[in-house]
Every structure is written in structure tokens, then in C-alpha cells.
N, C-alpha and C positions, 0 to 999 in steps of 0.2 A: 928725320928722316923723311924727306920731300916725296910727295903725292907723285908718282906715278905716270907720264907722258904715255898717251897710247893712243896711235899714231896710223888710222888704217889706211893698206899703201894699194889701190885699188890698180892691180893690174888687168880686170876684166871686156870683153870683149860683149855689144852689142849682139854679136852673134850667136847662136846659141852648137850652133854646124855645121860645116862644108859650107851648103848655097850656092847659087849663080848667082855670081856676077857676071857687070858685060862693061864695057869703053861707054864713059861716056860725058858728052858737057857741060855744063853747070853754069849758068849764069847768075852772075852777077849782076848786082843795081850801082855796086861801087864798090868800095877799100870794106873789109871784112873780113871773118870767119862765118865756116859753116861747120857746128862741133860735128863727132863724129856721134852716129845715133841721130842722125836728123831722117824725119822723112821728106820723097822730095817724090818731082809732080813733074807731070811733059806738063813744058808750056805749049799751043795748041797752035799755036802764030808761028813759033823761031822750033816747035821743035825738038830743045833743049830742056833739062828736068832744069827745075826751081823749086823753091825751100817750097813742104804743103803747105797749103792755107785754109784751114776750117772755112766752110763759109764762102772759101774763096772764088773763081768765077776766067775760063782762058784755060782751062784745062790744070790750074795753081791746086783745087777744089777737088782729084782723083789719084791717090797714092800710086807711086810704080816703083819704090825705090828709093831705098835707105842707103847711107853714106856709112861707109865704116870706123871712118878715120875724119881726120879734124882735116880743113882745106882756110887754105887762107888766099885768098885777093886783094892786091897793090890798089887794087882799083876798080871799074867798072870794067868787064868783058866778061870772056870764057872762059876756065877754068879745067883741062882733063884731068878726071876722073875715074875708078872707075868701082863703081858704084850694086849693094845686091841687087839682085832684082827675081830673088826667089830663092824660099829658107827659109829656118825655124828661125829668130831674133832673143829676145829679153825685154819683154813690154816696157821692164823699170829704166830700160837704157835710148829709150824712143824718148826722141824730143820735136815736139813741134815749133819750127823753127820760135814764133811771136812770143811765143810762153818764154822758148828754154830751157822746160823740163817735160817730164811725160803725166801733167797733172791736166791735161785735157785730152789725154790718150784711152775713149767709154770705148763700151762694145759695137758704137759704129764705125766707129776709125779701125778698132781691130776685124771689124768682117770687111770694110771698104778696101785695104793691106789686106788682104787677102784672098780677094773679088778680083782686084781689080789688078794687084802687082805678083801673085802666088807667095807671098811671107806673112808666116803666120806666126801673131806677137803671142806668145807663153810669159806669164807669171814667174820667177826662177824664183827659190827663194835663196838665199845667199850663204853656207852652210860655213864656208870656210871664216866665217865673218867673227869675232870678241864680243859676246854679248855681256857685259861688263854688270846686268843692271841686278 
């Protein structure tokens, strides 16, 4: 008999509970996708949301919201979104756009999310995942 193939079906969300949302515009520099969990900041010149950049400038270094679903643009411009602006999120599901994951989300970024965005990032253990070790 062949070894069983185990497939994890990940239906989880970045949002832990309820939260507060706001209709916003997300600015794209070109065609692409911004994935669910991406931390967003407010560009000071345009007042529109852009991906958060650690050590950035012009407002992009101050986290203000979290995207809770994938958004794709076919070119440069603005896309209407509904962004999470307050609430509790799973830290493991947050994304810094430049990294593509949560590897650089340390205590300083978590503090900024809480202080500037009203978003609390919590470490969560997924109990529904199989442990075959």
C-alpha cells in the first residue's frame, strides 16, 4: 500500500473576531496582487492605502489597516477595498508585501499596528491542523 498523501486545506482567515472595517482605495504601482493579510499604510501625499514598508517614508512606514482578502489589479491605479482598521488578527497570517510573509513582523511592528491602527496581532496555535510527527 502506498503512503497516504496528507493535504492541509487552509480555510482560516487573518481575522480572529469581528473587527472594524472601512471602505478605502488601495493604490497599485502596476499590475499585481496584494494578498490577504497584507499590512497597509496611508500614503501622506494621496491619502490612499499602500502596502506597509518597514523603514519606509511618506506614511508607508506607519501601519493603518490589514487586507483580509486578495486584491488583483490589471495595471497601475486604485482599487476599491474594504480594509480592517481595528480588531484582533492572527500574527502568523500577516504579510509584509516586500517579504511575502510574516518573517519581519516583530514586536515593533506589532506595537505600531496596535498604536496607529487599533489592530492587535496575536500568536495563535492552529489546533485543527494534523500533527503527523
